N, C-alpha and C positions, 0 to 999 in steps of 0.2 A: 473670376467670380462666377459662381454657378447660377444659371438662369432657369434651367429645367432638367428634370430627370424623369425618364420613362422606362418602364419594363412591362412585359406582357407574358403571361403563361409561365410565371416563375413562382414556385412554391405555392403559397396560399392565394396568389393573385392570378386568377383565371383571365380576367379582362385586363386591359391596359391600365396601369397606374400612371398618373401624371402628377408629379410634384412640381408646381410652378412657383418660383420665387419672385416673379415679377409682381409688382404692387398693383392693386386694383384701384378703382376711382375713389376709394374711401378717404375721407379727410382726417381720420384718426391718426394721432401720433405722426404727423407729417415729417417731423424732424428726423425720424429714424430711417426714412426711405433714402436710398442712395441712387444717384443718377450718373453712373460711370460712363466714360467715353466709349463709343462703340456700340452702345445699346440701340436697338432698333427705334426708329422715330415714333412709332406708335406706343411704345412702352412708357409707363408712368414712373418707372424706377424699379429698384430691386430691394427686397427686404433682407436684413442681415440675420434674422432668426426665424426658424420654423419650429413650432412645438407640436408633436404628434401625440394624440390621446387615443385611448381605446381600451376595451376590456382585455383580460388575459386571453390569449389564443385568438385574438381578433386578426392578427397579421402585422402588427407593428414591427416585430423583429424581422419578418419577411421583407419589409421595405429596406431595412438596414442591410440584410443579407444580399438583397438585389444590388444595392450600391457597391457593396464589398466584392461581390462576384465580378461585376463589370470591371472594377479597378484591378482586381487580381488577374483577370483574364488579359487585360491590356499589358500589365507588367510582366506576366510570367508565361503567356501562351507559347512563346517561342523558345522557352528554356528547356523543354523536354526534347531529348534526342530520339525518343522512341515513339513511333506513330501509335496513336490511340492511348497514350499514357499521360497526356498533358492535362492542364488544369481545366480545359473545356469539358472534359469527361465528367466533371463533378456537377454539371448543371442539373437542376431538379425542376421538373415541370409540375403543373397543377395536377394532382392525382385523383381528384374526386369526379372527373369527367373523362370517360374513355376517349372522347374526341380530342382532348387536350393532352392526354397523358404522353403521347408520342411526339409532341412538339407541333410547330416550332416555338422557339423562345426568342424574344426580341429585347434589346437594350438600346437606349438612345440617351445622349446627354448633349445639352446646349450650354455653352459657357463663353465667357470673355477672357481672353488672354492677350496681353500687350495691346489692349484697346481694339481688338478684332474679335468679332463673334465667330464661333465655330460650332458645328454640329457633327458629332461622330456617333455611329451606331453600327450594330451588327445583328444578324439573325442566325441562330443555331438550330440545326436539326439533330436532336439527340439520337444516339444509337438505338435502333429498334431490335437488333439482335446482337448476340455476344461477339460475333465475328465482324460487326460493322463499327464504324467510327462516328463520333459526334462531328458533324461537318459544319463549316461556315458557309451558309447558302447565300448570304448577302452581307456586304460591308461597304461603308461609305464614309467619306469625309468631305464636308462642305465648309466654306468660310465666306465671310462677308468683308473683304478688304474695301475700305472706303465706302462701306455701306451697300455694296453690290454683291449679290450671291454668286458663288463660283464653286463648281464641283472640283475637288482636288483629285479624288479617285472614286471609282465605282467598281464593285466586284460582285459577280454572281447575278442573282435575280434582279437586283436593283439596276444593274447595267442594262439588262435586257428590257426592263420596264421603261428605261429612258430612251429606248430605241436604238441602242448600239448592237451591232451584229456579233460582237465578241462577248465573252463572259466577263470581260473586264474592260475598263476604260480609264485612261489617265490623262489629265489635262497637260497640254504642252506648256502652257503658261503657269498654271498653278502648281504643278509638280516639278520641282527643280530636277533637271536631268531628263525630263520629257518621257515620251512613250517608250523609247528604247530601254532606259533604265527601269521604267515601270514594268515592261514586259519581262526583263531579266529577273526582277525581284518576284514577280508573280509566279514565274516558273519555279522559283525556289521555295514558294510558300505552300506547305502541305494543306490539305483540306481541313485539318483539325488545328490549324494555327491562324491567328489573325495577321492579315497583311500589314496592318499598322505596326505591329510588334516587330515583324521581320524588317520592314523598311527603316524603322528607327534604329535597329541594330546595325543596319548598313549605312547609318549616318545620313539618311535622307532627312533634310532639315525640317520640312513641314511636319512629317510624322514624328520626328524626334521631339519637337516642341510640344506636340499633343501628349505624347507619352510622359514627358517631363511634367506637364500639368497634372496628369493623373498621379504621378509619383509625389509631387511636391504640394499640390493644392487640393486634392480630392482625398481627404484623409478619412478612411473608413475603419477597417479592421487593423490598420497598421499601428494604431495607438494602443499600447498596453496599459489598461487601467487597473490591473491587478497588482503587479509587483512595484509599480512606481519607478521602474528602471530608467525611464526617459527623464523624469524629473531629477533623479539622483545624478545622472550623467551630466545634465545641464548645470546643476548646482556645482558640480565638481569643476566645470570648465568656465563658469561665469560667476564671478564674485558678486556682481550686482544682482543677478537673479537669486543667488543664494541668500542674500540679505532680504530680498523681497519675500522669499518663501517663509523665512522666519517671521517677518512682519505679517504675512498673510495668516499664518497659524495663530499668532497672537490676536489679530483682529477678528478671527472666526470664533473666538471664545472656546478654544480647544484646551486651554490650560497649559499650552506649550510655551516655553520661554525662549527656546532656541532649537534649531534643527541643524544637524551636521551630517556630512556623508564622508565615508572613507572608501577609497578604492582598494578592492581586494585582489583583483586579478588583472594582469596586464593584457594589452591588446589595443586595437584601434577604436577610437570613439568618434562617432559622427554625431554632431549635435543638431543636424538638420531634422526637423520634426518627423518626417516619414520614417526615419531610420533610428529614432531614439531608442525604440524597444528592441532593435535588432543587434545592438552592440554585444560583442563577446565579453565585454568588461562587466564585472559584477561589483556591487557596492553594498556597504553596510550603512544604513541610515539610523541615526539615533536622535531622540528627542530629549530635551531637558525641561524639567518642571521644577517648581519651587515648593517645598513643603511648608508647614505652618511656621517654622522657625526661619524661613527664608533661605534654607540650604537647597542647593540644586540636587535633583534626583534624576538619573538617566534611565531611559527606557529604550528598547528596540522599537522600531516603527511597527513591527508585527504585534507588539503588545498594546498598541493604540486601538481605538474603536474602529469599526469598519468605515464609518463616515469620515474619520480623520485620515485614514489610509486612502480613501477615495479622493478626498480633497487634495492630498499630497500628489497622488498620481495624476490628477487633472491639471495641476499647476503648470507643469512643463509644457504639455501640448497646447494649453490655452495661451500661454505666454508666446510660444512660437507662432501660433496661428494669428494672434492679434498683431504680432510684430511684422509678419510677412503678408497679411491679407489672404489667408487660406480658408478653406471650407472644412469644418470639422463635424463629423457624424458621430453621435454618442447615443447608443441605445440605453434607455433608462438612466438618464443623467442624475436623477434624484435618489438613486439607490444609496441608502445609508445616510443621506444628508438632509438637514432640516430645510423646511420650506424657505425660510428667510435667507439662508445661504445660497440656495439654488436661485432665488430671485436676484440676488446681487450678481451672480455669475451671468445671468441673462442680461442684466443691465449693462454689464461690461461690453457686450456685443451690440446692444441697442444704441448706446451713446456714441456720437461721432467724436467726442473728446477722448474716450478710452479706446475707441476702435476707429482710428483715423484712416486705416488702410483698407477698410471694407471687408474685414474678415466675416465669415458666416458660421453660424452654429445651427445644426439640425439635430434635434434630440427628441426622444420619446419620454413620456412621463405618465404617472398615474396621479400626479398632484393637480387636482382640479382647481385649486386656489390660484394657479398660474393663469387661469382664464380671467385675467384682470385687464380691462380696457385701458388702465393707466400704465400697464406694463407691455402688453402685446396687442397689436391690431388684429382684427378678425381674419384678415388674409394671412396672418401668421399662425393661426390656430387650425390644425388639421385633425381629422378624425378617421380612424380605421374601424370598419365594422364588417362582420361577415353576413352574407345573405343566406337564404334558406338552402342553397346548394353548396355551402361551405366556401364560397369565393369571397375574398377580402375586397372591400371597396374603400378607396381613399378619396376624401373630399374635404374642402375647406369650409370653415364656418360661414363664409360668404355665400356658399352654395346651398345651405339648408333652406328648405321651403318655409318652415315656421320660424321666421326671423324674430329674435327678441327685440324689445324696445331698447333704445340706447341707455335708458336709466335702469334697466333690469340687470341684476347680477348674473353674469354669464355662467359662473361655476354652479350656481343653484339650478339654473335651467339645464345645464349639462347633466348634473347628478340626478335630475328628475327624469332623465331619458329623453328629453325634448329634442336633442340633436342626434340621438343614437350614440353608439360607442360605449354603452355601459352594459355590464353583464346582466342576463336575465336569470337570476338565481332562484333555485328551488330551496327556499330558506327552511321549510319544514323538514325536508330530507337531510339537509346539512345539520340541522339541530338535533336530529334523531340519531345521535351517535350511539354506537353499541356499548351500552353501559354494563351489560352482563356478558360474560364469555359464552360463546356458543357451545 
């Protein structure tokens, strides 16, 4: 379960962004708040849904790119055999301030896994010249077994800041294999590769479990919402889910009477959510409708509306995330879909009955009507807004100074600009479109 995500000096975020999923003291919708084992004693619980609002180009997508970059870095940083050609080289700093353009860039995540709290983070120094590398200047892993903090390993500047004489430090108790194994692995770790990734590949258990959490439970760009390949693969392997998709399409008022998939190309299919869209198998998905006489008419999925295709693509990932208690990130969840349908999808995560395993949904949206206190708490409503220096700022509705009354419609206050996060349009210029050719 995700507790907190942080990033600094990445894309449009000059300053540190902090997305905190821990519940505040609010008494709103208390039934949606989860209290998993392993949570710190001071925490009031964890919320299952975060909705992110903001104007176009405010930085909402940068938040999702930040989460995706961190996940990709953990999973793939050790895969490149050529120095300076790995995934860390793709990091992008805040470009509108010369003092930030050359780095460093920081990522940090706090999460619960097997009832133990963990914090993992790293700092990157992007290449300043063509002949230099993007280097990992700090990296650390901490855990709280039995509620007590323990450093598992420290690398680079963070080790020096902790008072260690070496550029690395490994716990004898917390790092299975001790300092000898840690030293051997660190010597094999290039400056442009994460130690966590290398240690995981060498079957070091603590690091391997953290990498597994990123692979299985921190689902960012791994989910393909364009082709629906993941949903099709799952339908082909799970008859119960296949029947559910047909029922879902009927219930969503799409006019579809039945959905079917046909396997077109051989190969291995993994139905685990992070790998659904990476299968080499391809499928043909057909929908059946009934005409005025009651006869069935078949269509290809590509002939359906964009919203229908989007719902189909979402069905598989959401099913797997709810079943296994994972965290799903979706930029612009409401693309092509009606407000009432998006609202029901949010309810699936909010309710302990339909989400018994503590799955989480983090999504961005332009649908201000979702700012409904009967659907989402104020600490679940987050806003991204750019300042005068083009830096994105992320904050929760709990943090706004001009707090609305409890009986005041939140979406009306938001659209009025009271909370920020709405575009400042030059309406007259937009309306003055060029009616005559120049």
